VOGU-3710 file (C-alpha; in Angstrom, 3 decimals, decimal comma):
1> mnelnhpatr> -30,527/-106,831/43,692  -30,140/-103,786/45,895  -32,443/-103,774/48,904  -33,073/-100,849/51,192  -32,452/-102,754/54,402  -28,686/-103,000/54,108  -26,609/-102,921/57,317  -26,001/-99,308/58,303  -22,593/-97,804/57,748  -20,732/-96,129/60,600
11> hmspfeqhap> -22,344/-93,041/62,099  -20,917/-89,813/60,670  -20,160/-86,822/62,842  -22,083/-83,579/62,188  -18,893/-82,080/60,702  -18,500/-84,981/58,267  -22,163/-84,704/57,263  -22,055/-80,959/56,651  -18,598/-80,656/55,042  -19,618/-82,016/51,576
21> ltkslsryln> -22,741/-79,830/51,551  -20,846/-76,704/52,592  -18,196/-77,336/49,929  -20,808/-77,967/47,224  -22,870/-74,857/48,023  -19,763/-72,676/48,275  -18,466/-73,861/44,895  -21,844/-73,281/43,301  -22,228/-69,735/44,620  -18,642/-68,891/43,650
31> srlpphllkq> -19,424/-69,972/40,085  -22,712/-68,079/39,849  -22,313/-64,769/41,721  -19,941/-61,888/40,918  -17,377/-61,164/43,672  -19,005/-57,929/44,895  -22,341/-59,681/45,395  -20,770/-62,805/46,874  -19,316/-60,747/49,716  -22,840/-59,732/50,760
41> vqlevsdfnn> -24,266/-63,268/50,923  -25,208/-65,302/53,986  -26,620/-68,789/53,508  -28,568/-70,932/55,971  -29,908/-74,367/55,039  -31,093/-77,502/56,827  -30,634/-81,059/55,641  -33,834/-83,105/55,390  -32,490/-85,823/57,669  -30,697/-83,633/60,189
51> parthiyfnq> -32,268/-80,804/62,185  -28,902/-79,055/62,501  -28,427/-76,131/60,150  -25,510/-75,300/57,894  -24,351/-71,664/57,846  -22,120/-70,207/55,151  -20,840/-66,638/55,378  -19,012/-64,964/52,508  -18,726/-61,636/54,353  -17,357/-60,328/57,640
61> ntqctkaeqh> -20,623/-59,055/59,109  -22,271/-62,150/60,595  -24,365/-60,223/63,136  -26,603/-58,158/60,860  -30,341/-58,152/61,623  -33,147/-59,290/59,350  -34,031/-55,647/58,745  -30,612/-55,275/57,115  -31,135/-58,186/54,731  -32,892/-59,145/51,535
71> sfpivyqrkk> -34,038/-62,710/52,236  -34,819/-65,261/49,505  -36,336/-68,591/50,661  -34,847/-71,912/49,560  -37,691/-74,356/48,873  -37,749/-78,016/47,813  -41,050/-79,749/47,037  -42,921/-76,779/48,573  -41,022/-77,130/51,867  -38,756/-74,300/53,020
81> igalnliktq> -35,333/-75,666/53,883  -33,361/-72,445/54,275  -32,725/-68,956/52,989  -30,212/-66,967/51,005  -29,698/-63,628/52,745  -28,207/-60,629/50,989  -26,937/-57,783/53,158  -28,570/-54,480/52,205  -26,273/-51,708/51,008  -26,790/-48,649/48,869
91> dtqpnknqls> -25,234/-50,468/45,924  -27,309/-53,631/46,345  -29,852/-53,978/43,555  -30,666/-57,697/43,640  -31,804/-59,303/40,401  -34,817/-61,192/41,729  -35,126/-63,472/38,707  -31,463/-64,453/38,931  -31,591/-65,031/42,695  -34,836/-66,994/42,367
101> litsqlavlv> -33,092/-69,365/39,942  -30,086/-69,627/42,265  -32,189/-70,460/45,349  -34,076/-73,069/43,324  -30,799/-74,728/42,378  -29,429/-74,423/45,924  -32,446/-76,456/47,071  -31,519/-79,139/44,541  -27,941/-79,277/45,879  -29,115/-79,549/49,494
111> rrnsvqslsr> -31,393/-82,433/48,586  -28,659/-84,032/46,486  -26,449/-84,156/49,581  -29,274/-85,622/51,639  -29,961/-88,370/49,097  -26,233/-89,102/48,961  -26,314/-89,879/52,690  -29,497/-91,963/52,436  -28,243/-93,966/49,472  -24,857/-94,614/51,049
121> hhlghaitla> -26,482/-95,616/54,356  -29,201/-97,921/53,011  -27,821/-99,217/49,706  -24,062/-98,920/50,099  -24,154/-97,010/46,797  -22,757/-93,491/46,486  -24,703/-91,447/43,945  -22,510/-89,921/41,230  -24,824/-87,144/40,014  -22,525/-84,144/40,324
131> gysepimale> -21,840/-80,695/38,946  -23,906/-77,608/38,185  -24,352/-77,700/34,403  -27,651/-76,551/32,949  -28,620/-80,090/31,711  -27,958/-81,746/35,093  -29,752/-79,013/37,052  -32,738/-79,262/34,691  -32,759/-83,028/35,276  -32,686/-82,515/39,053
141> ktieriaesn> -35,653/-80,120/38,843  -37,592/-82,708/36,809  -36,839/-85,312/39,477  -38,057/-82,900/42,171  -41,416/-82,539/40,423  -42,207/-86,117/39,483  -40,687/-87,880/42,513  -43,690/-86,985/44,673  -45,987/-89,108/42,526  -46,013/-92,902/42,822
151> cpvfiqaepg> -46,494/-93,341/39,058  -44,059/-95,356/36,912  -41,036/-93,556/35,460  -39,013/-94,548/32,389  -35,381/-93,354/32,027  -33,815/-93,139/28,567  -30,019/-92,969/28,694  -26,909/-93,924/26,767  -24,793/-96,855/28,001  -22,695/-96,030/31,049
161> sevldvackl> -24,945/-93,219/32,285  -26,081/-92,669/35,890  -29,456/-94,424/35,594  -29,208/-96,061/39,037  -28,473/-92,660/40,569  -31,584/-91,157/38,974  -33,679/-94,084/40,173  -32,345/-93,636/43,725  -33,162/-89,929/43,669  -36,705/-90,628/42,505
171> hfngpssths> -37,153/-93,175/45,284  -35,657/-91,198/48,170  -37,561/-88,052/47,156  -40,850/-89,941/46,833  -43,686/-91,081/49,107  -42,197/-94,578/49,575  -38,709/-93,424/50,571  -38,817/-95,299/53,884  -39,672/-98,573/52,139  -37,552/-101,042/50,184
181> fyevdcasln> -35,677/-100,245/46,962  -34,731/-103,073/44,572  -32,595/-103,016/41,454  -33,245/-105,838/38,978  -30,860/-106,237/36,037  -33,045/-107,554/33,225  -29,995/-108,532/31,159  -28,731/-111,030/33,741  -31,861/-113,123/34,386  -33,552/-115,911/32,436
191> dtqfseklrh> -37,345/-116,195/32,260  -37,694/-118,323/35,393  -35,326/-116,212/37,513  -37,045/-112,996/36,441  -40,512/-114,304/37,305  -39,391/-115,687/40,668  -37,644/-112,462/41,625  -40,664/-110,270/40,859  -43,027/-112,599/42,690  -40,732/-112,663/45,706
201> iasrfkrgcv> -40,691/-108,855/45,839  -44,449/-108,518/45,332  -45,369/-111,157/47,894  -43,037/-109,799/50,566  -43,571/-106,043/50,249  -46,624/-103,926/49,505  -44,749/-100,598/49,202  -41,390/-99,509/47,927  -39,686/-99,257/44,531  -38,497/-101,709/41,881
211> flnnleslsq> -35,895/-100,471/39,406  -35,724/-102,510/36,186  -32,395/-101,752/34,511  -31,633/-102,756/30,890  -35,320/-102,988/30,085  -34,561/-103,598/26,391  -33,264/-107,080/27,337  -36,668/-108,408/28,468  -37,846/-111,434/26,491  -41,442/-111,760/25,283
221> tqqgvlcdml> -42,135/-114,151/28,169  -40,686/-111,762/30,744  -42,703/-108,899/29,266  -45,864/-110,971/29,646  -45,123/-111,778/33,306  -44,421/-108,134/34,141  -47,507/-106,874/32,291  -49,699/-109,392/34,119  -48,330/-108,426/37,532  -48,876/-104,733/36,806
231> ttrsshigne> -52,435/-105,363/35,606  -53,651/-107,577/38,459  -55,594/-105,610/41,069  -56,342/-108,362/43,576  -54,382/-110,876/45,607  -55,389/-113,886/47,642  -53,391/-115,224/50,536  -51,685/-118,425/49,550  -52,277/-117,937/45,846  -48,962/-116,773/44,338
241> sevnlhqirl> -50,363/-116,630/40,801  -52,265/-113,476/41,713  -49,469/-111,609/43,470  -49,226/-108,101/41,927  -46,982/-105,072/41,772  -49,541/-102,318/41,398  -48,765/-100,752/44,802  -44,997/-100,765/44,271  -43,432/-97,908/42,298  -41,835/-99,080/39,078
251> isassesiek> -38,829/-97,297/37,593  -37,260/-98,652/34,414  -34,319/-97,686/32,213  -33,073/-98,535/28,747  -30,141/-97,557/26,531  -32,163/-98,459/23,427  -35,378/-96,981/22,047  -38,290/-98,997/23,433  -40,651/-97,136/21,080  -38,744/-98,565/18,093
261> qviqgrfsas> -38,962/-102,026/19,629  -42,736/-101,586/19,991  -43,027/-100,600/16,305  -40,891/-103,593/15,317  -43,075/-105,908/17,416  -40,240/-106,821/19,802  -41,753/-105,098/22,845  -45,301/-105,295/24,200  -47,276/-102,133/23,399  -49,519/-102,834/26,420
271> lwqkinffsi> -46,539/-103,087/28,787  -44,926/-99,949/27,307  -48,131/-98,032/27,941  -48,087/-99,068/31,601  -44,460/-98,228/32,383  -44,064/-95,045/30,326  -46,180/-92,734/32,487  -43,339/-90,254/33,097  -40,275/-90,220/30,853  -36,815/-88,806/31,667
281> tlpplrerhe> -33,910/-88,426/29,254  -30,547/-88,446/30,979  -28,146/-86,101/29,120  -24,860/-87,763/28,061  -21,602/-86,534/29,545  -20,470/-84,900/26,279  -23,365/-82,434/26,618  -22,356/-81,379/30,128  -18,574/-80,940/30,122  -18,950/-78,634/33,124
291> dilplvdlft> -19,777/-81,694/35,250  -16,670/-83,699/34,314  -14,228/-82,139/36,781  -16,582/-82,530/39,782  -16,931/-86,188/38,774  -13,150/-86,541/38,468  -12,815/-85,148/41,997  -15,511/-87,513/43,266  -13,911/-90,587/41,662  -10,431/-89,537/42,786
301> krhrlyqeqr> -11,608/-89,313/46,376  -13,363/-92,683/46,038  -10,532/-94,679/44,426  -7,204/-93,063/45,326  -4,720/-95,390/46,985  -3,313/-92,705/49,277  -4,148/-89,135/50,263  -1,504/-87,430/48,102  -2,777/-88,803/44,784  -4,124/-86,097/42,488
311> fseaarqllc> -4,396/-85,035/38,837  -2,345/-82,121/37,476  -4,230/-79,175/35,981  -3,164/-80,225/32,475  -4,416/-83,770/33,100  -7,712/-82,487/34,492  -8,126/-80,286/31,408  -7,493/-83,281/29,161  -10,094/-85,391/30,970  -12,527/-82,489/30,717
321> dynwpnntqe> -12,022/-82,079/26,958  -12,725/-85,730/26,103  -16,252/-86,646/24,966  -16,588/-89,912/26,962  -18,705/-92,054/24,584  -19,474/-94,488/27,422  -20,261/-91,667/29,805  -19,741/-91,668/33,578  -18,947/-95,377/33,773  -16,051/-94,942/31,341
331> lektvlrllt> -14,819/-91,852/33,197  -14,793/-93,688/36,523  -12,943/-96,686/35,065  -10,351/-94,371/33,495  -9,758/-92,487/36,748  -9,490/-95,801/38,626  -6,990/-97,165/36,116  -4,808/-94,036/36,252  -4,851/-93,954/40,060  -3,945/-97,627/40,245
341> ctqrpeidvc> -1,260/-97,835/37,542  0,545/-94,492/37,888  3,530/-94,679/40,213  3,757/-90,968/41,037  1,348/-89,102/43,349  0,585/-86,495/40,646  -0,944/-87,890/37,457  0,037/-85,823/34,422  -0,663/-85,843/30,673  2,300/-88,163/30,051
351> hinelcpqlv> 0,678/-90,833/32,240  -2,646/-90,475/30,411  -0,823/-90,697/27,072  0,874/-93,899/28,224  -2,165/-95,608/29,773  -5,066/-94,057/27,800  -3,588/-92,667/24,528  -6,975/-92,315/22,838  -7,917/-89,527/25,247  -4,928/-87,411/24,164
361> sdsqynnani> -5,360/-87,717/20,384  -9,134/-87,231/20,457  -9,000/-84,233/22,802  -6,396/-82,454/20,661  -8,553/-82,915/17,575  -11,730/-81,833/19,362  -10,171/-78,622/20,754  -8,925/-77,439/17,363  -12,190/-78,377/15,685  -14,378/-76,654/18,287
371> tthciqalld> -12,324/-73,434/18,179  -12,442/-73,283/14,362  -16,207/-73,744/14,341  -16,581/-71,162/17,115  -14,823/-68,402/15,151  -16,826/-69,194/12,024  -20,078/-69,187/14,005  -19,197/-65,767/15,456  -18,498/-64,458/11,955  -21,826/-65,800/10,686
381> qqlsafskfh> -23,646/-64,858/13,929  -24,915/-68,445/14,173  -25,340/-68,453/17,945  -27,164/-71,814/17,917  -23,719/-73,396/17,423  -22,998/-72,642/21,088  -26,130/-74,331/22,468  -24,162/-77,112/24,191  -21,716/-74,730/25,897  -22,037/-73,522/29,470
391> pslqkalsyi> -24,869/-70,891/29,642  -22,471/-68,169/30,813  -20,071/-68,919/27,949  -23,007/-68,767/25,537  -23,933/-65,302/26,830  -20,314/-64,120/26,580  -19,920/-65,361/22,989  -23,231/-63,784/22,045  -22,024/-60,471/23,475  -18,727/-60,748/21,556
401> sahwqhdlsl> -20,626/-61,467/18,342  -22,597/-58,226/18,725  -19,838/-55,967/20,152  -16,565/-57,271/18,674  -15,626/-53,790/17,377  -15,943/-52,176/20,820  -13,381/-51,940/23,624  -14,198/-55,198/25,425  -12,807/-56,417/28,734  -13,208/-59,693/30,596
411> gtlaanayvs> -15,023/-57,791/33,361  -17,592/-56,408/30,901  -18,181/-59,861/29,422  -18,506/-61,437/32,867  -21,059/-58,837/34,001  -23,207/-59,536/30,938  -22,857/-63,303/31,423  -23,775/-63,124/35,161  -20,590/-64,895/36,244  -17,301/-63,945/37,871
421> pshlsylfkr> -14,402/-62,971/35,552  -12,214/-65,790/36,888  -14,870/-68,422/36,178  -15,564/-67,021/32,703  -11,835/-67,115/31,960  -11,814/-70,759/33,059  -14,786/-71,549/30,780  -13,009/-70,058/27,746  -9,835/-72,045/28,399  -11,616/-75,266/29,223
431> tldrsfkqil> -14,126/-75,265/26,349  -12,240/-73,482/23,543  -8,615/-73,900/24,669  -8,247/-70,153/24,093  -8,469/-67,079/26,286  -11,163/-64,467/25,714  -8,538/-62,110/24,216  -7,309/-64,778/21,774  -10,840/-65,490/20,542  -11,594/-61,782/20,158
441> aelrirhacl> -8,297/-61,100/18,368  -8,788/-63,928/15,861  -12,380/-62,835/15,219  -11,260/-59,240/14,537  -8,533/-60,380/12,131  -11,026/-62,578/10,261  -13,320/-59,553/9,946  -10,358/-57,442/8,757  -9,600/-59,967/6,013  -13,219/-59,953/4,858
451> mleenpnmri> -13,299/-56,152/4,823  -10,123/-56,019/2,695  -11,548/-58,603/0,309  -14,605/-56,402/-0,159  -12,513/-53,213/-0,539  -8,826/-53,882/-1,386  -8,144/-50,140/-1,563  -9,061/-49,542/2,084  -6,459/-47,699/4,156  -4,757/-49,910/6,746
461> tdlcmdvgfg> -5,090/-47,267/9,470  -8,859/-47,075/8,867  -9,076/-50,867/8,861  -7,225/-51,000/12,176  -9,730/-48,690/13,836  -12,800/-50,295/12,203  -12,045/-53,738/13,603  -11,472/-52,504/17,162  -7,685/-52,122/17,445  -6,510/-48,834/18,930
471> dlshfekifr> -2,810/-49,322/18,146  -1,586/-49,836/14,566  1,617/-51,700/15,451  -0,323/-54,124/17,667  -2,864/-54,676/14,873  -0,084/-55,460/12,366  1,531/-57,892/14,818  -1,726/-59,792/15,473  -2,638/-59,768/11,765  0,694/-61,356/10,866
481> rftqvsprey> 0,249/-63,964/13,630  -2,974/-65,281/12,106  -2,282/-64,787/8,365  1,544/-65,109/8,218  1,718/-61,816/6,250  1,376/-58,129/7,101  -1,889/-56,246/6,396  -0,167/-54,319/3,582  1,114/-57,514/1,943  -2,352/-59,064/2,241
491> kkrlqqavhc> -3,853/-55,916/0,658  -1,237/-55,944/-2,125  -2,021/-59,554/-3,049  -5,743/-58,774/-3,200  -5,100/-55,775/-5,477  -2,933/-57,907/-7,774  -5,666/-60,532/-7,917  -8,191/-57,848/-8,921  -5,911/-56,597/-11,736  -5,352/-60,122/-12,998
501> hp> -9,100/-60,835/-13,049  -10,843/-57,590/-14,027
//
């Protein structure tokens, strides 16, 4: 059971407190703003628990006046905690909708850092919610909204997910944040222990939060005790049978469907009605690959045996490509095992292959499979196939699907995806194991093959131009790379097939 009143950890200097926040905000802005706009940004934020302010400058002019700035407030739970300032220039045409979304997410990151400090100080537990993927940012915004209420919250998540982290965020962002927080593992207690623990909490504290993890493990008897304590609205001194929990916030989590258990008669419908006031679904790690590398960095810093330990870029890519069926818990255990068992300071693919071979074979299969499906989806213009990709990569692929015949550059794609070219290049390599140019080239060759199949008498020079290649020799080279034959040989075979089957 985790209780809020843990002994305090050592006091951190202002630099130590601000360094993680500064690094997080800088990484986020670098991933979201194009370079020319980034150079015009000044950021000023204040942590909830520290009156000192954090300043981040991406430009050289740190003395400009407010009259020379576009200022966008950063607000969390209706409280202004800073501002994103954009230096005015003749070329500055700020996209207000884009910057409004960015400031909203900056507020989430500031509060994430604050809750990290609170959780580490009071519970000795470092929250592992990390990254900037669309699913995790949407989850953080949901937490921001419902945390202010004292109503019960139910968390649905796959095994190994960050349910305790979500519960902590709900508590420390809520009205009872200064009161006790308890975690109760329902899977580890018998009926008597469960009843005694709840009664102890309810009799000792009138405010605070109880987090019931592994809710699906509650027996019928335990369900009855909990339902009774949530229903009771009175208490009498000295009469433990009427101790209640109705003033304490209840957060629960399950890796199984409680609704199915209710239908099957294995879970109390009355209790489910009381605890399922707000419901949160925690996205699995396979749906937010963008968050894997920040988690790898976090776990490396937490578990490394000495400062020089690190993962090579190839190893990081491999960890990022894996689907992690047991989510963050499995990722942390894997990082811990590799840090502990690898003798060299840099952990490479060979070490992962030796200690965790399943990661290598599965990732190789997944990369090839994802790329094949991607090209086919672009051909069919089935953009829904990219729904689980990073939003900027989705926009880029959508643009390629519509403009594959045009003269495309990485800069053009990046501008239409609202991301820097370097980050977009990284997203292509990380998600599809191909560069933007490789994807575009393969797509054009697939279109060329289809066009020849429809018209085997088409001139090769016309075909070259129609599919977006400006140089015939380059077209023939790329065509041979993907089909193993030249365009003329491919055309000849199609013509022979037509003659054989009139």
